[in-house]
Backbone as CSV, one residue per row, in Angstrom:
resi,resn,N_x,N_y,N_z,CA_x,CA_y,CA_z,C_x,C_y,C_z
1,MET,100.853,99.074,147.071,101.980,99.136,146.809,102.934,99.280,147.489
2,THR,104.063,98.513,147.357,105.137,97.798,148.450,105.784,99.200,148.602
3,VAL,106.575,98.908,149.097,107.561,100.223,149.742,108.902,99.914,148.565
4,THR,109.128,99.147,147.770,110.121,99.080,146.621,109.363,99.415,145.381
5,THR,107.818,99.454,145.202,107.463,100.226,144.170,107.612,101.731,144.104
6,GLN,107.099,102.216,145.333,106.892,103.724,145.701,108.163,104.372,145.622
7,ARG,109.731,103.436,146.233,110.768,104.201,145.736,110.954,104.017,144.353
8,LEU,110.874,103.383,143.204,110.963,102.640,142.419,110.097,104.433,140.965
9,ASN,108.817,104.649,141.262,108.140,105.284,140.905,108.667,107.042,141.540
10,ARG,109.344,106.908,142.871,109.830,108.436,142.714,111.112,108.636,141.887
11,VAL,112.270,107.301,142.276,113.094,107.446,141.004,112.851,107.860,139.659
12,GLN,111.499,107.086,139.575,111.503,107.414,137.483,111.226,108.543,137.455
13,ASN,110.446,109.227,138.768,110.049,110.483,137.905,111.386,111.783,138.074
14,THR,112.862,111.158,138.387,113.524,111.970,138.127,114.836,112.210,136.853
15,PHE,113.796,111.247,136.635,114.704,110.874,134.975,113.223,110.829,133.843
16,SER,113.994,111.682,132.733,113.306,111.179,131.838,113.996,111.545,130.289
17,PRO,113.922,110.342,129.232,114.480,110.336,128.165,114.361,111.641,127.247
18,ILE,113.230,112.083,127.432,112.758,113.542,126.625,114.268,113.826,125.928
19,GLN,114.973,114.617,127.388,116.638,115.418,126.214,117.344,114.676,125.588
20,LEU,117.410,113.238,125.824,118.385,112.390,124.790,117.666,112.425,123.830
21,VAL,116.684,112.487,123.742,115.776,112.325,122.278,115.575,113.480,121.369
22,LEU,115.595,114.587,122.297,115.456,116.044,121.651,117.438,116.350,121.064
23,GLU,118.113,115.653,121.955,119.356,116.170,121.492,119.933,114.929,119.889
24,MET,119.273,113.928,120.295,119.100,112.903,118.957,118.234,113.781,117.653
25,LEU,117.207,114.383,117.886,116.604,115.323,116.433,117.627,116.045,116.414
26,GLU,118.562,116.830,116.944,118.889,117.855,116.938,120.406,117.366,115.601
27,GLU,121.093,116.007,116.353,121.834,115.581,115.745,121.160,115.539,114.325
28,TRP,120.231,114.688,113.855,119.550,114.636,112.601,119.212,116.070,111.903
29,PHE,119.003,117.215,112.563,118.596,118.500,111.726,119.781,118.748,110.904
30,GLN,120.912,118.158,111.740,122.123,118.385,111.048,121.954,117.723,109.875
31,PHE,121.238,117.324,108.702,121.684,116.601,107.623,120.611,117.128,106.997
32,GLU,120.782,117.573,105.866,119.414,118.306,105.417,117.884,117.848,104.860
33,SER,118.287,116.328,105.343,116.697,116.037,104.484,117.026,114.462,105.334
34,PRO,116.160,113.523,105.810,115.764,112.298,105.986,116.644,111.123,105.121
35,GLU,116.320,111.161,103.753,117.362,110.702,102.819,118.619,110.868,103.059
36,ALA,119.247,112.456,103.206,120.743,112.293,103.714,121.013,111.422,104.722
37,MET,120.340,111.727,106.240,120.374,111.306,106.743,120.437,109.795,106.655
38,ALA,120.046,109.320,106.002,119.550,107.667,105.530,121.037,107.186,105.060
39,ARG,121.325,108.137,103.733,122.310,107.646,103.455,123.879,107.659,104.141
40,SER,123.953,109.070,104.883,125.417,108.626,105.876,124.711,107.289,107.074
41,LEU,124.163,107.001,107.327,123.573,105.751,108.384,124.202,104.322,107.645
42,ALA,123.748,104.471,106.347,124.155,103.457,105.550,125.255,103.145,105.574
43,GLU,126.261,104.519,105.183,127.478,104.639,105.550,128.324,104.409,105.990
44,GLU,127.708,104.339,107.367,128.366,104.547,108.482,127.459,103.744,109.983
45,PRO,126.754,103.218,109.840,125.771,102.402,110.759,126.360,102.980,112.124
46,PHE,125.143,103.119,113.073,125.474,103.313,114.345,126.306,101.991,115.135
47,ARG,127.404,102.340,115.869,127.918,101.330,117.187,127.008,101.439,117.912
48,GLU,127.196,100.195,118.837,125.951,100.196,119.752,126.195,101.201,120.907
49,THR,127.190,101.727,121.217,127.399,102.860,123.061,126.755,104.158,121.860
50,SER,126.075,104.139,120.553,125.475,105.528,119.982,124.552,105.017,119.823
51,THR,123.702,103.843,120.176,122.449,104.341,120.020,121.631,104.948,121.277
52,LEU,120.614,104.866,120.619,119.473,106.247,121.877,119.050,105.151,123.307
53,CYS,119.342,103.785,122.785,118.711,103.468,124.077,120.029,103.123,124.830
54,ALA,121.451,102.721,124.367,122.253,102.797,125.213,122.833,103.649,126.212
55,ARG,122.342,104.962,125.188,122.908,106.641,125.759,122.253,106.609,126.861
56,ILE,120.359,106.459,126.908,119.923,106.094,128.313,119.934,105.135,129.263
57,ARG,121.070,103.849,128.721,120.919,102.837,129.919,122.290,103.760,130.660
58,ARG,123.346,104.520,130.171,124.671,104.848,130.713,124.199,106.220,131.361
59,ALA,123.131,106.768,130.760,122.994,108.187,131.399,121.835,107.904,132.941
60,VAL,120.910,106.728,132.716,120.380,106.144,134.551,121.356,105.590,134.939
61,GLN,122.488,105.155,134.475,123.589,104.356,135.595,123.993,105.278,136.064
62,ALA,124.719,106.893,135.425,125.341,108.010,135.665,124.628,108.805,136.822
63,THR,123.463,108.521,136.515,122.415,109.524,137.239,122.678,108.873,139.172
64,PRO,122.651,109.907,139.847,123.327,109.445,141.433,121.592,109.801,142.153
65,LEU,121.333,108.569,142.210,119.768,107.752,142.482,120.211,107.008,143.618
66,ARG,119.297,107.063,144.414,119.157,106.257,146.021,117.963,104.939,145.324
67,ALA,118.762,104.075,144.570,117.999,102.753,144.117,118.839,101.688,144.223
68,THR,118.681,100.484,144.246,119.784,99.264,144.144,119.716,99.624,142.821
69,GLN,120.963,98.453,142.667,121.130,98.015,141.362,119.993,97.611,140.407
70,SER,118.836,96.631,140.540,118.304,96.161,140.185,117.279,97.099,139.630
71,GLU,116.673,98.117,140.618,116.021,99.145,140.552,116.083,100.175,139.188
72,LYS,117.673,100.282,138.897,118.075,101.048,138.038,118.240,100.188,136.642
73,GLU,118.094,99.102,136.963,117.948,98.090,135.640,116.601,98.496,135.570
74,LEU,115.717,98.064,136.042,113.987,98.618,135.525,113.906,99.894,135.439
75,LEU,114.708,100.577,135.608,114.058,102.513,135.573,114.886,102.262,134.152
76,SER,116.095,101.843,133.575,116.759,102.158,132.386,116.116,101.412,131.371
77,ARG,115.500,99.972,131.710,114.605,99.537,131.036,113.382,100.314,130.820
78,ASN,112.338,101.241,131.730,111.336,101.670,131.470,112.013,103.236,130.436
79,ALA,112.766,103.598,131.265,113.393,104.974,129.994,113.582,104.601,128.573
80,GLN,114.185,103.606,128.313,114.389,103.121,127.098,113.237,102.625,125.895
81,ARG,112.572,102.163,126.679,111.549,101.722,125.510,110.403,103.330,125.663
82,GLU,110.650,104.350,126.578,109.812,105.818,126.397,110.536,106.539,125.306
83,GLY,112.037,106.427,125.451,112.837,106.765,124.474,112.619,106.064,123.371
84,TYR,112.783,104.849,122.887,112.178,104.144,121.623,111.388,104.527,121.024
85,PHE,110.190,104.482,121.633,108.788,105.099,121.366,108.963,106.270,120.626
86,LEU,109.617,107.002,121.476,109.444,108.933,121.049,110.304,108.777,119.823
87,ALA,111.301,108.487,119.690,112.117,108.482,118.426,111.734,107.605,117.551
88,LYS,110.729,106.160,117.562,110.507,105.969,116.603,109.241,106.657,115.807
89,LEU,108.493,107.612,117.233,107.321,108.177,116.803,107.914,109.314,115.403
90,ALA,109.262,110.356,116.208,109.350,111.239,115.261,110.102,110.876,113.926
91,SER,110.300,109.331,114.005,111.173,109.061,112.621,109.651,108.437,111.572
92,ARG,108.606,108.208,112.002,107.299,107.554,111.537,107.099,108.863,111.019
93,CYS,106.827,109.895,111.458,106.332,111.212,111.242,106.809,111.845,110.135
94,ASN,108.679,111.609,110.084,109.197,112.557,109.009,109.016,110.995,107.973
95,PHE,109.548,110.239,108.202,109.537,109.151,107.065,108.197,108.799,105.874
96,ASP,106.905,108.905,107.032,105.922,108.767,106.137,105.209,109.998,105.341
97,ILE,106.343,111.254,105.771,105.360,112.406,104.890,106.415,112.450,103.656
98,VAL,108.057,112.015,104.092,108.453,111.232,102.558,107.958,110.745,101.970
99,GLU,107.390,109.646,102.036,106.929,108.768,101.699,105.935,108.988,100.236
100,SER,105.532,110.170,100.876,103.986,110.670,100.168,103.994,111.868,99.932
101,ARG,105.144,112.026,99.729,106.408,113.434,98.354,105.657,113.018,96.907
102,ARG,106.023,111.899,96.458,105.300,111.990,95.184,104.315,111.919,94.576
103,GLU,103.122,111.162,95.522,101.921,111.086,95.703,101.018,112.553,95.805
104,ARG,101.941,113.256,96.180,101.651,115.287,96.596,101.936,115.741,95.168
105,TRP,102.972,115.099,94.606,103.288,116.143,93.272,102.544,115.575,92.570
106,LEU,102.345,114.348,91.959,100.897,113.818,90.995,99.976,114.441,90.980
107,ILE,99.335,114.992,92.229,98.017,115.138,92.478,98.064,116.688,92.404
108,ARG,98.946,117.414,92.890,98.865,119.429,92.002,99.521,118.917,90.619
109,GLU,100.197,117.669,90.229,100.490,118.696,88.609,98.900,118.030,88.063
110,LEU,98.089,117.047,88.695,96.939,116.942,87.579,96.074,117.899,87.880
111,LEU,95.983,117.977,89.195,95.107,119.100,89.442,95.610,120.452,87.803
112,LYS,96.460,120.840,87.870,97.248,122.045,87.436,96.614,121.616,85.992
113,ALA,96.974,120.433,85.221,96.939,119.913,84.337,95.119,120.067,83.685
114,LYS,94.450,119.295,85.088,93.098,119.321,84.540,92.421,120.887,84.914
115,LEU,92.823,121.666,85.497,92.062,123.232,85.350,92.566,123.583,83.822
116,VAL,93.783,123.442,83.374,93.868,124.514,82.025,92.658,123.503,81.196
117,GLY,92.406,122.332,81.241,91.634,121.938,80.230,90.232,122.351,80.514
118,ILE,89.900,122.722,81.914,88.641,122.626,82.577,88.423,124.672,82.117
119,MET,89.362,125.573,81.709,89.465,126.662,81.405,89.373,126.422,79.966
120,HIS,89.712,125.935,78.965,89.911,125.046,77.043,88.430,125.395,77.408
121,ALA,87.608,124.557,78.309,86.290,124.258,78.327,85.535,125.441,78.423
122,PHE,85.356,126.292,79.171,84.495,127.317,79.441,84.732,128.260,78.123
123,GLU,85.802,128.102,77.583,85.965,129.230,76.236,85.178,128.636,75.400
124,LYS,84.916,127.650,75.661,84.298,126.639,74.301,83.214,126.790,74.520
125,GLU,82.270,127.252,75.704,81.139,126.917,76.280,80.888,125.705,75.865
126,GLU,81.609,124.413,76.575,81.509,122.991,76.093,80.255,123.131,77.550
127,PRO,78.686,122.395,77.720,78.082,121.667,78.298,78.355,120.841,79.708
128,HIS,79.389,120.321,79.637,80.154,119.158,80.657,81.467,120.445,81.567
129,ALA,81.814,122.198,81.081,82.413,122.330,81.765,82.036,122.971,83.166
130,GLU,80.903,122.951,83.693,80.682,123.523,84.885,80.838,122.274,86.023
131,ASP,79.978,121.384,85.397,80.277,120.219,86.223,81.413,119.580,86.568
132,GLU,82.277,119.410,85.253,84.155,119.257,85.430,84.317,120.429,86.335
133,SER,84.079,121.700,86.480,85.025,122.350,86.673,84.223,122.394,88.927
134,ALA,83.373,122.506,89.212,82.942,121.802,90.363,83.430,120.740,91.158
135,LEU,83.561,119.675,90.263,84.149,118.263,91.047,85.447,118.601,90.656
136,TRP,86.425,119.579,90.261,87.711,119.696,89.951,88.001,120.546,91.798
137,ARG,86.818,121.442,91.931,87.309,122.139,93.490,87.330,121.023,94.410
138,ALA,85.735,120.375,94.224,85.896,119.743,95.514,87.178,118.380,95.578
139,VAL,87.814,118.415,94.342,89.082,117.477,94.455,90.369,117.974,95.154
140,ALA,90.367,119.234,94.813,91.254,120.615,94.990,91.287,120.511,96.774
141,GLN,90.001,120.873,96.968,89.346,121.094,98.310,89.820,120.488,98.859
142,ALA,89.816,118.885,99.255,90.198,117.861,99.868,91.692,117.574,99.639
143,GLN,92.934,118.036,98.600,93.946,117.857,98.945,94.166,118.763,99.903
144,VAL,93.826,119.967,100.121,94.130,120.945,100.876,94.109,120.463,102.510
145,GLU,92.795,120.050,102.223,92.451,119.110,104.000,93.286,118.177,103.908
146,SER,93.680,117.186,103.294,94.697,116.399,103.623,96.140,116.720,104.078
147,LEU,96.503,117.894,102.902,97.768,118.332,103.650,97.820,119.216,104.976
148,GLY,96.734,119.920,104.919,96.628,120.867,106.595,96.641,119.769,107.571
149,GLY,95.936,118.713,107.651,95.878,116.970,108.118,97.247,117.137,108.743
150,GLU,97.706,116.863,107.809,99.381,115.696,107.872,100.226,117.180,109.259
151,ILE,99.562,118.295,108.699,100.448,119.409,108.993,99.764,119.551,110.370
152,LYS,98.660,119.309,110.885,97.838,119.144,112.540,98.283,118.225,112.961
153,ALA,98.674,117.141,112.410,99.222,115.885,112.868,100.400,115.627,113.526
154,VAL,101.174,116.630,112.916,102.972,116.907,113.325,102.852,117.695,114.320
155,THR,101.628,118.993,114.860,101.730,119.804,115.773,101.332,118.682,116.684
156,ILE,100.124,118.108,116.763,99.773,117.604,117.756,100.611,116.801,118.451
157,ILE,101.365,116.089,117.839,102.186,114.850,118.130,103.697,115.967,119.013
158,GLU,103.638,117.336,118.287,104.950,118.136,119.157,104.611,118.627,120.556
159,ARG,103.118,118.704,120.810,102.801,119.216,121.274,102.677,118.495,122.634
160,THR,102.279,117.048,122.380,101.819,116.113,123.046,103.439,115.647,123.554
161,TYR,103.645,115.130,122.759,105.208,114.175,123.034,106.713,114.809,123.383
162,PHE,106.655,116.053,122.694,107.982,116.616,122.897,107.908,118.055,123.231
163,GLY,106.894,118.540,124.057,106.732,119.422,124.861,106.722,120.861,123.641
164,GLY,106.619,120.668,122.688,106.256,121.615,121.644,107.669,121.568,120.727
165,ALA,108.664,120.972,121.121,109.966,121.084,120.317,109.501,120.545,118.733
166,PRO,109.740,121.125,117.438,110.061,120.449,116.381,110.444,119.277,116.157
167,ILE,109.645,118.227,115.660,110.521,116.887,115.447,110.536,116.262,114.008
168,LEU,110.196,117.336,112.819,110.305,117.134,111.241,111.084,118.340,110.775
169,PHE,112.348,117.710,109.825,113.195,118.004,109.488,112.970,119.397,109.156
170,PRO,113.738,120.927,108.797,113.418,121.783,108.562,112.536,121.681,107.011
171,ALA,113.646,121.457,106.137,113.531,121.023,105.278,112.025,120.507,104.799
172,LEU,111.674,119.369,105.432,110.209,118.566,104.832,109.411,119.146,105.680
173,ARG,109.185,120.110,106.836,108.176,121.465,106.878,108.155,121.996,106.320
174,ALA,108.912,122.802,105.723,108.675,123.895,104.452,108.063,123.213,103.524
175,GLU,108.363,122.059,102.947,107.811,121.503,101.304,106.585,121.425,102.145
176,LEU,105.819,120.193,103.311,104.996,120.523,103.135,103.545,121.359,103.364
177,THR,104.711,122.719,104.041,103.592,123.426,104.046,103.650,124.672,102.540
178,LEU,104.679,124.779,101.959,104.849,124.906,100.738,103.590,124.176,99.914
179,ALA,103.716,122.761,100.063,102.366,122.252,99.335,101.028,122.746,99.183
180,TRP,100.468,123.021,100.265,99.058,123.271,101.160,99.351,124.468,100.388
181,GLN,100.150,125.372,100.927,100.189,126.912,100.092,99.456,126.867,99.074
182,GLN,100.034,125.991,98.238,100.285,126.090,96.479,98.991,125.677,95.842
183,THR,98.395,124.964,96.664,97.482,123.759,96.120,96.261,125.037,96.648
184,ARG,95.957,125.582,97.997,95.135,126.364,98.307,95.195,127.842,97.455
185,ALA,96.468,128.430,96.881,96.430,129.427,95.901,95.643,129.043,94.703
186,MET,95.950,127.846,94.282,95.444,127.106,93.096,93.542,127.446,92.757
187,ILE,93.295,126.810,93.928,91.513,127.093,94.379,91.752,128.673,94.457
188,VAL,92.235,129.476,95.401,91.762,130.867,95.012,91.721,131.692,93.431
189,ASP,93.232,131.234,92.415,93.394,131.426,91.646,92.208,131.125,90.300
190,ALA,91.722,129.535,90.695,90.533,129.295,89.575,89.426,129.651,90.371
191,ASP,89.003,129.962,91.286,87.848,130.791,91.550,87.719,132.389,91.045
192,ALA,89.112,132.666,91.077,89.048,134.381,90.514,88.928,134.067,88.585
193,SER,89.746,133.290,88.386,89.421,133.071,86.855,88.510,132.762,86.446
194,LEU,87.302,131.815,87.065,86.094,131.295,86.798,85.090,132.108,87.150
195,SER,85.433,133.269,88.463,84.671,134.378,88.455,83.486,134.069,89.652
196,VAL,83.713,132.878,90.450,83.023,132.531,91.083,83.518,132.141,92.608
197,PRO,83.337,132.881,93.983,83.477,132.828,95.116,83.300,131.417,95.479
198,ALA,84.274,130.639,96.362,83.503,129.765,96.941,81.979,129.419,97.523
199,LYS,81.877,130.500,98.174,80.672,130.531,99.278,79.464,130.704,98.583
200,THR,79.583,131.124,96.760,78.001,131.250,95.999,78.375,129.871,95.080
201,LYS,79.149,128.774,95.376,78.859,127.747,95.027,77.216,127.036,94.892
202,GLY,76.582,126.406,94.166,75.384,126.134,94.261,74.343,127.134,94.446
203,ARG,74.613,128.383,94.440,73.687,129.022,94.080,72.760,129.577,93.015
204,LYS,71.841,129.963,93.328,70.790,130.103,91.401,71.411,131.469,91.250
205,GLY,72.001,131.533,89.671,72.204,132.388,89.344,73.810,132.919,89.233
206,SER,74.426,131.866,89.861,76.020,132.160,90.420,76.869,131.330,88.712
207,SER,77.454,131.600,87.825,78.105,131.482,87.325,78.985,130.281,87.150
208,LYS,80.046,129.276,86.187,80.602,128.591,85.690,80.816,127.998,87.118
209,ILE,81.554,128.079,88.005,81.959,126.788,88.991,80.967,126.653,89.868
210,GLY,79.952,127.670,90.114,78.918,127.415,90.846,77.454,126.404,90.760
211,ALA,77.769,125.971,89.200,76.365,125.379,88.750,76.304,124.240,89.268
212,GLY,75.616,123.453,89.626,75.468,121.884,89.587,76.228,121.214,90.273
213,CYS,76.047,120.093,89.880,77.269,118.800,90.041,76.990,118.378,91.573
214,GLU,76.326,117.804,92.063,75.893,117.278,93.239,76.809,116.291,94.049
215,ASP,77.862,115.447,92.993,78.565,113.939,93.085,79.788,114.999,94.081
216,ALA,79.900,116.444,93.305,80.876,117.603,93.358,80.770,118.047,94.532
217,GLU,79.506,118.465,95.020,79.014,118.816,96.558,79.310,118.401,97.738
218,ALA,79.034,116.818,97.473,79.184,115.687,98.431,80.691,115.728,98.493
219,ALA,81.379,115.785,97.695,82.903,115.600,97.725,83.369,116.316,98.637
220,GLU,82.605,117.234,98.203,83.484,118.623,99.414,83.043,118.854,100.389
221,ASN,81.568,118.508,100.859,81.398,118.381,102.129,82.405,117.164,102.757
222,ARG,82.462,116.029,102.272,83.192,114.906,102.911,84.598,115.777,103.113
223,ALA,85.260,116.331,102.550,86.538,117.271,102.431,86.653,118.021,104.219
224,CYS,85.713,118.503,103.663,85.223,119.695,104.929,84.833,119.181,106.354
225,SER,84.640,118.059,106.278,84.313,116.957,107.769,85.876,116.442,107.972
226,ARG,86.722,116.766,107.793,88.258,116.078,108.031,88.871,117.172,108.652
227,SER,87.770,118.051,109.397,88.992,118.940,110.933,89.260,117.639,111.007
228,GLY,89.029,116.539,111.378,89.487,115.705,112.683,90.249,114.550,112.320
229,TRP,90.778,114.750,110.805,91.274,113.965,110.349,93.278,114.550,111.025
230,GLY,93.787,115.243,111.209,94.594,115.426,111.502,94.760,114.717,113.021
231,LEU,93.984,114.584,113.868,94.563,114.451,114.798,93.907,112.812,114.772
232,ALA,92.946,112.085,114.225,93.125,110.630,113.687,94.656,110.210,113.133
233,LYS,95.488,111.258,111.962,96.840,110.643,111.713,97.623,110.638,113.228
234,ALA,97.173,111.758,113.824,98.520,111.616,115.000,98.109,110.246,115.516
235,GLN,97.579,110.279,115.740,96.448,108.515,116.821,96.864,107.557,116.251
236,ALA,96.940,107.408,114.636,97.410,106.176,114.063,99.177,106.192,113.524
237,TRP,99.852,107.607,113.582,101.072,107.425,114.531,101.447,106.826,115.317
238,THR,101.050,107.349,115.878,100.998,107.329,117.638,100.938,105.405,117.964
239,THR,99.719,105.091,117.114,99.790,103.591,117.721,100.558,102.486,117.250
240,LEU,101.002,102.947,116.066,101.703,101.885,114.775,103.483,102.467,115.972
241,SER,103.682,103.220,116.540,104.853,103.688,117.267,105.126,103.214,118.427
242,LYS,103.974,102.925,118.886,103.611,102.258,119.990,103.951,100.574,120.143
243,ALA,103.302,100.381,119.215,103.436,98.738,118.563,104.726,98.140,118.396
244,GLU,105.457,99.324,117.552,106.941,98.853,117.004,107.401,98.985,118.627
245,THR,107.165,99.597,119.191,107.930,99.647,120.677,107.847,98.395,121.362
246,LEU,106.897,98.086,121.259,106.039,96.598,122.370,106.967,95.406,121.449
247,ARG,107.130,95.935,120.333,107.211,94.686,119.489,108.809,94.716,119.800
248,ALA,109.737,95.507,119.876,111.277,94.954,120.152,111.644,95.224,121.513
249,PHE,110.768,95.322,122.279,111.048,94.570,123.594,110.343,93.730,124.203
250,ASP,110.045,92.491,123.484,109.535,91.317,123.333,108.113,91.770,123.965
251,ASP,107.438,92.177,123.681,105.970,92.155,124.048,105.173,91.948,122.697
252,ASP,104.954,91.027,122.069,104.544,89.979,120.816,103.024,90.997,120.620
253,THR,102.514,90.041,122.082,101.090,90.232,122.212,100.509,91.067,122.440
254,GLU,100.891,92.082,123.206,100.503,93.406,123.447,100.139,93.824,122.219
255,ALA,101.884,93.776,121.543,101.500,94.814,120.318,100.315,94.029,119.271
256,ALA,100.191,93.314,119.112,99.333,92.556,117.895,97.632,92.994,118.777
257,ALA,97.506,93.345,119.768,96.177,93.434,120.243,96.736,94.665,120.432
258,MET,96.978,95.580,119.979,96.795,97.154,120.279,96.990,97.442,118.487
259,LEU,97.536,96.672,117.728,96.894,97.059,116.216,95.753,95.704,115.840
260,GLY,95.469,95.034,116.272,94.360,94.596,116.016,92.908,95.516,116.025
261,THR,93.021,96.024,117.386,92.252,97.491,118.093,91.881,98.609,116.970
262,MET,92.962,98.763,116.419,93.248,99.862,115.383,92.815,99.467,114.083
263,ILE,93.094,98.379,113.829,92.093,97.881,112.422,90.907,97.840,112.362
264,ARG,90.116,97.163,113.746,88.751,96.970,113.853,88.407,98.178,114.166
265,ALA,89.115,99.495,114.687,88.466,101.300,114.409,88.589,101.588,113.180
266,ALA,89.621,101.224,112.555,89.217,101.762,110.747,87.589,101.615,110.412
């Protein structure tokens, strides 16, 4: 390691763009939602001097460092890459969750409608009612695990990259948490209405939801195996944000390699 590299490493340790990124998130959170922020930016696009990378460069240049101008330029570029990555990661978390909003709503409404039909089937003592109720519960549980996985993924990213600071718009976090709570409550209410506790499913003598349906049990077992889904989601968001950052800084080859590795591992 050269003397210049050692000095640059010491200098780089004195500056991190995280504070500027957190300030940017505070500016985001002045808007009610990601959509409101996007509309505002469409009406009044960022000027170059107000972009995050420009702020980082100015901050580096203004910091009293014992470094040559060329070293400051390299430090500035490295800090810009880090800041760009953090901003992209926070943005991806927010907008991916926004994009899945309609899917969450549709699944919840379908589960509600299907549950009504299952209850009518039990009232009429239809023979397929038990199998349908078991399958319904497996699908509902899978949705609870999926929603919980998204919440966990955001928490992992906040702790890993943002020092625990929140990165979701408050209203969006509340919306996601409410969706998880509502779906979970739906299962609890269904179990109570159909007189079958979750842990009695499949036991001999249990009534209604507790009967048969191997396919439903397999689906629920898969849902329970999603304990690592939150970590996988966090890793996917992180990899995509890193690849996007590499491309923005003219490193298409490494970005392609990173995405290729991600696709092969999927």
